[in-house]
N, C-alpha and C positions, 0 to 999 in steps of 0.2 A: 602412241600418245607421247607427247614431249613432257619430260620432266621440268616442273617450274618450283624453283626453291621457295620455302616459306618467308614471309616477311618478318625480321627481327622484332616484332611488337614487344615491348617490356625487357628487350636483351640489352643491356647497357655495356657488356664487355665485348671488345674486338675478338679476342680469342675463341670465345664461345661462337661467335657469329660464324667464323672462319671454319672451326672445328666440326662444328654440327651443320654445316652447308646452307646457312640462312642467306638470302639475297643480300647483298651489299654493294653500293655505288661508291667509288672513290671519286671525291671532288676536290681533290689537292690541285689539280691543274685549273680549276675554276678560280682558286684563289689566285693562282698566278696571273690568270688573265684579267682578273679585277684590279690587281697592282699594277700591272703593265699599263691599264687605260689612264692611269693618272687622273680621274675624276675629281672635282671638287668636293662632291657630296655623293655618297652610295646609299641607298635605302634598302635595308633589310627589313622586310614585314615578318610577322609572325602570328600565329593564330591566335584568337581571343584568349582562350584558356589555356596558355602556354605555361 
């Protein structure tokens, strides 16, 4: 059976996520791509009760 790391629900510190083996996705390259597109408007939505 393959190991699946836990999702860091309620974990706010990067150091804790990495040291305790939580699932982590780095989206820094996404920011670079958004800036490179040079759109006039970029819409970021959020959940209702954010």
